[in-house]
C-alpha positions as CSV (number, residue, x, y, z in Angstrom):
1,M,0.7,32.4,-46.1
2,P,0.7,28.8,-45.8
3,N,-0.8,27.0,-42.8
4,F,1.5,25.3,-41.6
5,R,-0.7,22.8,-39.4
6,A,-2.4,21.4,-42.3
7,V,0.4,18.6,-42.3
8,S,0.4,15.2,-41.7
9,N,1.5,13.8,-38.2
10,Y,3.6,11.6,-40.2
11,M,5.9,14.0,-41.4
12,W,8.3,16.6,-40.3
13,I,8.2,20.3,-42.5
14,N,10.8,22.9,-42.9
15,R,8.7,26.6,-43.1
16,E,11.0,27.6,-45.8
17,D,10.1,24.5,-47.5
18,C,6.7,25.1,-47.3
19,I,6.8,29.3,-48.1
20,H,8.6,27.7,-51.6
21,M,5.7,25.3,-52.7
22,S,3.4,28.0,-51.7
23,D,5.2,30.7,-54.3
24,L,5.0,27.6,-56.7
25,L,2.0,27.2,-56.2
26,Q,1.2,30.8,-56.8
27,G,3.3,31.3,-60.2
28,N,6.4,32.5,-58.6
29,I,9.6,31.1,-59.9
30,V,13.0,32.2,-58.9
31,W,15.2,32.0,-62.2
32,T,18.4,30.2,-61.0
33,D,20.4,28.9,-63.3
34,E,19.4,25.5,-62.3
35,I,16.5,26.1,-63.5
36,K,17.2,28.0,-66.5
37,A,19.7,24.8,-67.6
38,R,16.3,22.8,-67.2
39,V,14.3,24.6,-69.2
40,V,17.1,24.5,-71.9
41,D,17.3,20.7,-71.0
42,M,13.7,20.1,-71.9
43,R,13.6,22.4,-75.2
44,S,16.1,20.0,-76.3
45,K,14.0,17.3,-75.3
46,G,11.8,19.1,-77.6
47,M,9.1,20.0,-74.8
48,R,6.6,22.6,-75.3
49,F,6.9,25.8,-73.0
50,K,3.4,25.2,-72.1
51,D,4.6,21.6,-70.9
52,I,7.6,22.8,-69.3
53,S,5.6,25.7,-67.2
54,K,3.7,22.4,-65.6
55,Q,6.8,20.7,-65.0
56,L,8.3,23.9,-62.7
57,S,4.8,25.4,-61.3
58,P,1.4,23.5,-62.1
59,N,0.4,28.0,-62.0
60,L,3.3,29.3,-64.2
61,S,2.5,30.7,-67.7
62,A,4.3,29.3,-71.0
63,Q,4.7,33.0,-71.6
64,K,7.0,33.3,-68.4
65,V,8.9,30.3,-69.2
66,A,8.7,31.7,-72.7
């Protein structure tokens, strides 16, 4: 679970956004149609799965994207 107190005093945060970002950092992706369309678009521009995975989530493996 994310530490919601570890945030800047100058920004308001949404609890669901924090949970979503925590999931992304762990490489957990919910494969929506929008994300699939982004992958197709990036592949059409010649990007490798390895690079696409880093665009979607810092810890997502290229294998999961492929």
